[in-house]
C-alpha positions in Angstrom: 0.0 0.0 0.0 2.1 2.8 -1.3 2.1 6.2 0.3 0.1 5.1 3.4 1.3 6.0 6.8 2.2 3.2 9.2 2.5 3.0 13.0 5.6 1.9 14.8 4.1 -1.5 15.3 3.6 -2.3 11.6 6.9 -4.3 11.4 6.0 -6.6 14.3 2.4 -7.5 13.2 3.7 -10.6 11.3 5.1 -12.1 14.5 1.5 -13.1 15.4 0.4 -13.9 11.8 0.3 -11.3 9.0 -3.0 -9.4 9.3 -5.2 -8.1 6.5 -4.5 -4.4 6.3 -6.6 -1.7 4.7 -6.3 2.0 3.9 -8.0 3.7 6.9 -7.9 7.5 6.4 -4.4 7.4 4.9 -3.0 4.8 7.3 -2.2 1.2 6.6 -3.9 -0.5 9.5 -5.0 -4.1 10.4 -8.7 -4.8 9.9 -8.2 -8.3 11.3 -5.5 -10.7 12.4 -7.2 -14.1 12.9 -10.8 -13.0 12.0 -13.2 -10.3 13.1 -15.6 -12.6 15.0 -12.9 -14.4 16.7 -11.2 -11.2 17.8 -14.5 -9.7 18.9 -15.3 -12.8 21.0 -11.8 -12.7 22.5 -12.4 -9.2 23.8 -15.9 -10.0 25.2 -14.7 -13.2 26.8 -11.0 -12.8 27.6 -8.9 -9.9 26.2 -7.7 -8.3 23.0 -4.8 -6.0 22.1 -5.2 -3.1 19.7 -2.7 -0.9 18.0 -4.3 2.5 17.9 -1.1 4.5 17.5 -2.6 6.4 14.6 -4.6 8.5 17.1 -3.4 12.0 17.6 -2.0 13.4 20.9 -1.6 17.1 21.7 0.1 18.5 24.8 -1.6 21.7 26.0 0.4 23.8 28.5 0.3 27.2 30.2 -1.1 29.2 33.0 -4.4 29.6 31.2 -4.6 26.0 29.7 -7.8 25.2 31.7 -9.4 28.5 30.7 -8.6 27.8 27.0 -9.9 24.2 27.1 -13.1 25.5 28.8 -13.8 27.8 25.9 -13.2 25.2 23.2 -14.7 21.9 24.7 -18.2 21.1 25.7 -17.6 19.3 29.0 -16.5 21.0 32.2 -12.7 20.9 32.5 -13.0 22.5 36.0 -14.2 19.2 37.3 -11.0 17.4 36.5 -8.3 16.8 39.1 -4.7 15.5 38.4 -4.9 12.0 37.2 -8.4 12.2 35.8 -9.7 12.1 32.2 -12.8 13.3 30.5 -14.7 12.6 27.3 -15.6 15.8 25.5 -16.2 17.4 22.1 -15.0 20.4 20.0 -17.8 22.2 18.3 -18.2 24.8 15.6 -20.3 27.9 16.4 -23.3 26.3 14.7 -23.1 23.3 17.1 -21.7 20.8 14.6 -18.8 18.7 15.8 -15.2 19.4 14.9 -14.1 16.2 16.7 -14.7 14.1 19.9 -11.7 13.5 22.1 -10.3 12.6 25.5 -8.7 15.2 27.8 -6.3 14.1 30.5 -5.3 16.5 33.3 -1.7 15.9 34.0 -1.4 19.0 36.2 -3.1 22.3 36.7 -1.3 23.8 33.7 -0.8 20.7 31.5 -3.3 18.6 29.7 -3.1 15.8 27.1 -5.7 15.7 24.3 -6.3 12.5 22.3 -8.0 13.1 19.0 -9.1 11.1 16.0 -6.4 10.3 13.5 -8.3 11.6 10.5 -8.8 15.0 12.3 -5.3 15.6 13.6 -4.4 18.5 11.2 -7.9 20.0 11.4 -8.1 19.8 15.2 -4.6 21.4 15.6 -5.5 24.2 13.3 -8.8 24.8 15.2 -7.1 24.9 18.6 -4.3 27.2 17.4 -6.9 29.5 15.9 -8.5 29.9 19.3 -5.5 30.1 21.6 -5.5 32.5 24.5 -3.0 33.8 27.0 0.3 32.0 27.3 -1.1 28.6 26.2 0.9 26.4 23.8 -0.3 23.4 21.9 2.3 20.8 20.9 1.5 18.0 18.5 3.0 14.8 20.0 1.3 12.4 17.6 4.3 11.1 15.8 6.3 10.7 19.0 3.5 8.8 20.8 2.2 5.3 20.4 -1.1 4.0 21.9 -1.9 0.4 22.7 -5.3 -0.7 24.0 -5.6 -3.8 26.2 -9.4 -4.5 26.5 -11.5 -7.3 28.0 -12.6 -8.9 31.3 -9.1 -10.4 31.8 -7.2 -7.1 31.0 -6.4 -6.3 34.6 -5.2 -9.8 35.3 -2.9 -9.6 32.2 -1.6 -6.2 33.1 -0.8 -7.4 36.7 1.7 -9.8 35.1 3.5 -6.9 33.4 3.8 -4.1 36.0 4.1 -3.4 39.7 2.3 -0.1 39.2 -0.6 0.5 41.6 -3.3 0.4 38.9 -5.8 -2.0 40.6 -7.6 0.9 42.3 -8.0 3.0 39.1 -11.6 3.8 38.4 -12.7 4.4 34.8 -11.4 7.6 33.4 -8.5 7.7 35.8 -4.8 7.3 34.9 -1.3 6.9 36.2 1.0 9.5 34.7 4.1 7.2 35.0 3.7 3.4 35.1 6.4 1.0 34.0 4.8 -1.8 32.0 6.9 -4.6 30.4 9.9 -2.4 31.2 8.5 0.6 29.2 7.5 3.9 30.7 3.8 4.6 30.0 0.9 6.8 30.8 -1.6 4.1 31.9 -5.3 4.9 31.6 -8.4 3.0 32.5 -10.3 3.9 29.3 -11.3 2.1 26.1 -13.6 1.9 23.1 -15.1 -1.6 23.4 -17.7 -1.6 26.1 -15.4 -3.8 28.3 -13.1 -3.0 31.1 -9.6 -2.2 29.9 -6.6 0.1 29.6 -5.0 2.3 27.2 -1.2 2.7 27.3 0.6 5.7 25.9 4.4 5.3 25.3 7.2 6.7 23.2 6.9 5.4 19.7 10.4 3.8 19.9 9.2 1.7 22.8 6.0 0.5 21.3 7.3 -2.9 19.9 8.7 -3.9 23.2 5.4 -3.0 25.0 3.3 -4.9 22.4 5.5 -8.0 22.5 5.5 -8.0 26.3 1.8 -7.7 26.7 1.1 -10.4 24.1 3.5 -12.8 25.8 2.0 -12.1 29.3 -1.5 -12.5 28.0 -1.1 -15.6 25.8 -1.8 -18.1 28.6 -5.0 -16.2 29.3 -6.2 -16.1 25.7 -5.1 -12.6 24.7 -5.2 -12.0 21.0 -4.2 -9.1 18.8 -7.3 -7.4 17.3 -7.9 -5.1 14.4 -10.2 -2.4 13.2 -13.0 -4.8 12.3 -13.5 -6.1 15.9 -13.0 -2.6 17.3 -15.9 -1.4 15.2 -18.3 -4.2 16.1 -17.4 -3.9 19.7 -17.9 -0.1 19.9 -21.2 -0.4 17.9 -22.7 -2.9 20.3 -21.8 -0.5 23.1 -23.2 2.6 21.2 -19.9 4.4 21.2 -19.9 7.2 18.6 -17.5 7.2 15.6 -16.5 10.5 14.1 -17.6 10.7 10.5 -20.6 8.4 11.2 -22.4 9.3 14.4 -20.7 12.7 14.7 -19.8 15.3 12.0 -19.9 18.9 11.2 -23.5 18.4 10.4 -24.5 16.4 13.4 -24.6 18.0 16.9 -23.8 16.2 20.2 -27.5 16.6 21.2 -28.7 14.8 18.1 -26.1 12.1 18.8 -27.3 11.5 22.3 -24.2 13.0 24.0 -25.9 15.6 26.1 -24.2 14.3 29.3 -20.9 15.6 27.9 -22.3 19.0 27.0 -22.5 21.3 30.0 -24.9 24.0 28.7 -25.5 25.4 32.2 -21.8 26.1 32.7 -19.3 28.5 31.3 -19.5 29.7 27.6 -17.8 27.6 25.0 -17.8 27.6 21.2 -21.1 26.3 19.9 -22.9 26.7 23.2 -25.5 29.3 22.0 -26.5 27.1 19.0 -26.8 24.1 21.2 -28.9 26.0 23.8 -31.2 27.0 21.0 -31.4 23.5 19.7 -32.2 22.1 23.2 -34.9 24.7 23.7 -36.5 23.9 20.3 -35.9 20.2 20.6 -33.3 18.4 18.5 -34.8 17.7 15.1 -33.0 14.4 14.8 -32.1 11.6 17.2 -29.6 8.7 17.1 -31.5 5.5 17.8 -30.9 1.8 17.8 -32.3 -0.1 14.9 -32.9 -3.9 14.5 -33.7 -5.5 11.2 -36.7 -7.8 11.4 -35.9 -9.5 8.1 -32.7 -11.1 6.8 -30.1 -8.4 6.0 -27.4 -6.2 7.5 -27.8 -2.4 7.9 -24.8 -0.5 6.7 -23.8 3.2 6.8 -25.9 5.5 4.7 -28.7 3.0 4.0 -31.9 5.1 3.9 -34.5 4.7 6.6 -38.2 5.1 5.8 -41.5 5.4 7.6 -44.1 4.6 4.9 -43.1 6.6 1.9 -41.2 9.2 3.9 -37.5 9.0 4.1 -36.7 10.0 7.7 -33.0 9.5 8.0 -30.2 7.0 7.4 -28.1 4.3 9.1 -24.9 5.7 10.5 -23.3 2.3 11.5 -24.5 -1.3 11.3 -23.5 -4.9 11.7 -24.5 -8.5 12.4 -23.8 -8.4 16.1 -21.3 -11.1 17.0 -22.4 -11.1 20.6 -26.1 -10.9 20.2 -26.5 -12.6 16.8 -28.9 -9.9 15.6 -28.8 -7.4 12.7 -28.3 -4.1 14.5 -27.5 -0.6 13.6 -27.5 3.1 14.7 -29.6 5.5 12.7 -30.0 9.2 12.7 -33.7 9.8 12.1 -36.3 12.5 12.6 -37.1 12.8 16.3 -40.8 12.1 16.0 -40.1 8.5 14.9 -37.5 7.8 17.7 -39.8 6.0 20.2 -38.8 2.5 21.2 -40.9 0.0 19.2 -41.6 2.3 16.2 -41.7 0.2 13.0 -39.6 1.4 10.2 -38.0 0.2 7.0 -34.4 0.1 5.9 -33.6 0.2 2.2 -30.9 -2.3 1.2 -29.9 -2.5 -2.5 -33.3 -1.2 -3.6 -35.4 -3.4 -1.3 -37.0 -2.2 1.9 -36.7 -4.5 4.9 -38.8 -4.3 8.1 -37.0 -2.8 11.1 -37.8 -1.4 14.5 -36.4 1.1 16.9 -34.8 -0.8 19.9 -33.0 0.2 23.0 -29.3 1.0 22.8 -26.6 0.4 23.9 -27.2 -3.1 22.6 -24.6 -4.6 25.0 -23.6 -3.7 28.5 -21.0 -5.7 30.5 -22.6 -7.4 33.5 -20.4 -6.1 36.2 -19.0 -2.7 35.1 -16.5 -0.8 37.3 -18.1 2.1 39.2 -18.9 5.0 36.9 -18.3 8.6 37.8 -19.6 12.0 36.6 -16.1 12.6 35.1 -16.9 10.2 32.3 
């Protein structure tokens, strides 16, 4: 795949069986190693290891770093203490989404932002355009690798690799410095699969050592490398938004069901006025769960109908490996969003019966305690 970017882990993929790679937003990334369903089931039942080093990382520093982030993100940065992380969004003045991201508070005047790979350049330009005071934004994406260890056995595997006191970490908490497999990492209890798990940030040059060490420690417990295919089916079952599908410049956080991460009653931020107006009027569209009642699989951009009226489209869809049902997320007109509403999804010119169903479609049975920082 000529001219595609690769992560520092690309040379070591073949050590566990050469994966099938695809062009993902200009990156050569593995869609699967041993098979999407097998990798999906490994994460749900045991653990999976993901190379997500294509993600972007920005270091925001300065006396007014918190003030700056408060003006450009939708969540409440003031709630964060050192060692805590937060899911949030960057919005345009019209309420559309620039990107969704994680913010880690390292100290009072230093924060780590983790953004989507396809948006690195756009996000950096947006942040630099709105800088205030003495704040600086440093792009650390090329120097940073990110490995995600996800699944019910993730903590047991990690315990074999580190003496760091991670066992008491709640979701959206992190250790700034934790040596894992002999590699210095920022160790975070976060993920994108609907399972318990960890994300490990390390210098790019150390990524192969960390990857090999985690795989070796986890092999006796059934840890498997996993690709983008399983990552997508896992996050879809858990109703975790993907930028470019459930979120975009034309879809607001309120339409996408992310209002808990939009603090409209707090300090001003870019897009707040538009979102306040949309909340007052009622969001015209809603993201809902859809289940096909006939044989077929809903895919992105398939039209959704009520009678002869097109009311929206599928944003993401799959044959759920966990639930064995044809499920999707759809952005539709709000008046059709009630659970149980019968609809139709057009697939290759044929309309199939569907219904609005509760989402998330999957929740782990014994989740760690949630907090209002999430």
